[in-house]
C-alpha positions in Angstrom: -0.2 0.0 0.1 1.3 3.6 -0.9 0.6 6.2 1.3 0.1 9.8 -0.4 0.7 12.1 2.0 0.7 15.8 0.8 0.1 17.1 4.2 -3.1 18.8 4.3 -5.1 16.2 5.6 -7.8 16.7 8.2 -7.3 15.6 12.3 -9.5 12.6 12.8 -12.6 13.0 14.7 -14.5 9.8 13.8 -13.5 6.4 12.0 -15.1 4.9 9.3 -14.1 1.3 7.7 -11.8 2.0 5.3 -9.9 4.6 6.6 -6.3 4.9 6.3 -5.6 6.4 9.7 -1.5 8.0 10.1 0.2 9.1 13.6 4.3 9.9 14.4 4.7 6.6 14.6 2.4 3.8 11.8 -0.4 3.5 9.7 -3.3 1.5 9.8 -6.3 0.8 8.4 -9.9 0.8 10.6 -11.3 -2.7 9.5 -14.4 -4.9 9.9 -13.9 -8.0 11.3 -15.5 -11.6 10.1 -17.0 -11.2 14.2 -18.9 -8.1 13.2 -16.5 -6.2 15.4 -14.0 -3.8 14.6 -10.3 -3.4 14.6 -7.1 -1.0 13.3 -5.2 -3.2 11.7 -1.5 -1.9 11.5 0.0 -1.6 7.3 4.0 -1.9 8.6 3.5 -4.9 11.1 0.0 -6.3 10.5 -0.7 -5.6 14.3 -5.0 -6.4 15.1 -5.7 -3.8 17.6 -8.4 -5.5 20.2 -12.1 -5.7 18.8 -14.6 -3.9 19.6 -18.6 -3.3 19.4 -18.8 -0.2 17.3 -16.4 2.3 15.6 -17.6 4.9 18.1 -16.1 2.7 21.0 -13.0 1.9 18.5 -12.2 5.3 18.4 -12.6 6.4 22.0 -10.6 3.6 23.6 -7.5 3.8 20.6 -7.5 7.5 19.1 -4.8 9.6 19.7 -3.6 13.0 19.6 -2.5 13.8 16.0 -3.7 11.5 13.9 -4.9 11.9 10.6 -6.9 10.6 7.6 -4.5 9.9 4.5 -5.6 8.8 1.3 -3.7 5.6 0.4 -3.4 3.8 -2.9 -2.8 -0.4 -3.1 -0.3 -1.2 -5.2 0.5 -4.6 -6.6 4.0 -5.1 -7.6 4.7 -8.2 -10.5 7.2 -10.2 -12.6 7.1 -7.9 -15.7 6.4 -9.9 -19.3 
């Protein structure tokens, strides 16, 4: 995944599924799990946060100051023929 960082992304005030969030240390994506809960998945290390029953609860329990939503694109690299 490639993060498109132009430095003008809005501060985070809530989470939505599919959001890519960046803080001073890492980037992570907000996901809905197979058990119908919500979690944050680290894009660098694959770490999955605890699961929460709502996006509001996930935000309340995991949000840190300085987070911002960023644009991200999936880049698929393959062999060139």
